[in-house]
C-alpha positions in Angstrom: -19.5 5.1 -22.5 -17.6 8.2 -21.7 -13.7 8.3 -21.1 -14.1 10.1 -17.7 -16.7 7.7 -16.5 -14.4 4.8 -17.3 -11.3 6.4 -15.8 -13.4 7.2 -12.6 -14.8 3.5 -12.4 -11.1 2.2 -12.9 -9.7 4.5 -10.2 -12.6 3.8 -7.7 -12.0 -0.1 -8.3 -8.4 0.5 -7.8 -8.6 2.1 -4.4 -11.1 -0.3 -3.5 -9.1 -3.3 -3.9 -7.9 -4.7 -0.6 -4.9 -6.3 -1.9 -4.0 -2.9 -3.7 -4.4 -1.0 -0.3 -2.4 -3.6 1.4 0.5 -3.3 -1.2 0.4 0.5 -1.1 0.3 0.4 2.7 3.5 -2.1 2.7 5.3 0.5 0.5 4.5 3.4 2.5 5.8 1.4 5.7 9.0 0.6 3.7 9.6 4.1 2.7 9.2 5.2 6.5 11.4 2.7 7.8 14.2 3.7 5.3 13.6 7.3 6.2 14.2 6.3 9.8 17.3 4.0 9.1 18.7 6.8 6.7 18.4 9.3 9.5 20.1 7.1 11.8 22.9 6.4 9.5 23.5 10.2 8.9 23.8 10.6 12.7 26.4 7.8 12.9 28.5 9.4 10.1 28.4 12.7 11.5 29.7 11.2 15.0 32.3 9.0 13.4 34.1 11.6 11.6 35.7 14.1 13.2 36.5 15.9 10.1 33.3 18.1 9.6 34.6 19.2 5.9 34.6 15.6 4.8 30.8 15.1 5.9 30.0 18.6 4.1 31.9 17.3 1.0 30.1 14.1 1.4 26.8 15.8 1.6 27.5 18.3 -1.1 28.6 15.5 -3.7 25.8 13.1 -2.8 23.2 15.1 -1.0 21.7 14.5 2.4 21.4 10.8 2.8 18.2 11.1 4.5 16.6 12.2 1.1 18.6 10.2 -1.4 18.1 6.7 0.4 14.3 6.9 0.5 14.4 8.3 -3.1 16.3 5.3 -4.6 14.1 3.1 -2.7 11.1 4.5 -4.0 12.2 4.3 -7.5 13.1 0.6 -7.3 9.8 -0.2 -5.3 7.4 2.0 -7.2 7.3 -0.1 -10.6 6.8 -3.4 -8.6 3.9 -1.7 -6.9 2.4 -0.7 -9.8 2.6 -3.8 -11.6 1.1 -5.7 -8.6 -1.8 -3.1 -8.7 -2.4 -3.4 -12.6 -2.2 -7.3 -12.1 -4.8 -7.3 -9.4 -7.2 -4.9 -11.2 -7.0 -7.0 -14.4 -7.7 -10.3 -12.6 -10.6 -8.7 -10.7 -12.0 -7.6 -14.1 -11.5 -10.9 -15.9 -13.1 -12.8 -12.9 -15.9 -10.6 -12.4 -16.7 -10.5 -16.5 -17.0 -6.7 -16.5 -14.1 -6.5 -19.2 -16.3 -8.6 -21.6 -19.1 -6.1 -21.1 -16.9 -3.2 -21.6 -15.3 -4.3 -24.7 -18.8 -4.6 -26.4 -20.1 -1.2 -25.3 -17.0 1.1 -25.6 -14.2 1.8 -27.9 -10.8 -0.3 -27.0 -9.0 2.8 -27.0 -11.3 4.3 -24.4 -10.6 1.3 -22.2 -6.8 1.5 -22.7 -6.5 5.1 -21.9 -8.8 4.9 -19.0 -6.7 2.3 -17.4 -3.4 4.1 -18.2 -4.9 7.2 -16.6 -6.1 5.8 -13.3 -2.7 3.9 -12.9 -0.7 7.2 -13.5 -3.2 8.8 -10.7 -2.8 5.9 -8.4 1.0 6.0 -9.0 1.1 9.7 -8.2 -1.1 9.4 -5.3 1.7 6.8 -3.8 4.5 9.3 -4.9 2.8 12.3 -3.1 2.3 10.7 0.1 5.7 9.1 0.2 
């Protein structure tokens, strides 16, 4: 089998999996909530401090809190989302028996590379939309 066909198959199976889509949706909701919360925290900080130079110094040193907090949360959550996705895809392959079929018909290196490329694509989709 061709590497591109395996990659396309793994990516389509990943995006069709309901558990994976639920985890991805949960990830997007968490990022959206942290954006809302961090925006509110930013407003509170600006209203509590009458000294605008202190607020601008904090933003200059640490960046805008509305950007930093969701970015930090996504760095923490994205590996967990990728692990859950990989686990679900492997379990589905083992249960359906498709992994045994692929091992006999293709090179193992093609299987590994196709899985890696599909997970990288899935993770990039998650990063792009968050």
